[in-house]
Every structure is written in C-alpha cells, then in structure tokens.
N, C-alpha and C positions, 0 to 999 in steps of 0.2 A: 390203078390196075385192080381188077376184081380178084379177090382172094389174097391180096397182099396185106400184111400186117402194117398198120400205120404206126410209125415210131416217132415219138416226140420226147425231147429231153426230160420234160416234166413227168413222163410216165415210165421212165427207165426202171424204177423199182419193181414194176410189175413184170418186167421182162428178165427174169432170173437167168435165162439161157444166154443172154448176151455175154460175150467174153469180156474179161477185164480190160482188154485193149480196144474195145469198141468205142468209136468216137462219141456216140450218144451217151454211153456210160461215163466216159472221161469228163465230158462237158457237164453232165448232170451232177457229178461228184466234185466239180470245181477243180479238176486236174487239167494240166496242160496236154495238148495234143503233141505227139512226137514231131520232131523237126521235119521229118520226111512226109508228114501227112499232107495230102492235097489241099485241105482247107487252110493250111498254113503257107504252103508254097505257091498256091494258085497254079500248080502244074499237075494235070491229071496223070502224068506218068512218073511223078516223084516217088511213089511207092515202089515201082519196079526198079527205078534207077538206084534206089537205096538198098536193093536186095531184100525187100520186105514183102514182095509179092509172090503168089504161087504161079504166076505166069510162066509157062514153059515147064512146070513141074507136076502138072496134073492132066488127066484126060477126062473127057465127058463120060458119064455113065452110058451114054448112047453108043460109045465105041467099044464097050466091054460086053461080051455075051453074058446073059443073065446068070448062067451056071458058073461064071468066073467072077461075078461082081463082088462076092464076099472077100475074095483074095485081094481086091483093089481098095477095100475100105480100110482107112487108117483110123484106129480108135484113139 
C-alpha cells in the first residue's frame, strides 16, 4: 500500500514509537505473544473476545466535527 510503513521484526529497533505490547516488538525481543493474540489463537476475533480490543469504544475522526476533535483525543 503506498505510504504505508513496512514493518519487519528485524527492524523493530528503528520504530521507537511502537508500543511495548506490539507483536513486532514482542517477537523481536524474544518475548511471547499474549494468549489472546490472533497469531497464537488463529482466531481473528480473539482480541475482542478477550476484552483487549477498542472495538465499540471509539469513533472515527470522520464522525467528529473538526472543532470538537481535540475533545475526543485521548493522550
């Protein structure tokens, strides 16, 4: 996809912005993925089933008027 960042486990050190829970970071650091991770469960819905997903708890920025966007951003 044009404009997308290509992530590879061997390059994870260059991506300091990846959260500590990112699968790329975990694998690159030799740590285990959580039990609920789809790469372990082979279930694309396992994250939601485990209550670890943001599904249903967020809205698209397209649904928020620009003048109200800052109020919807969680730091």
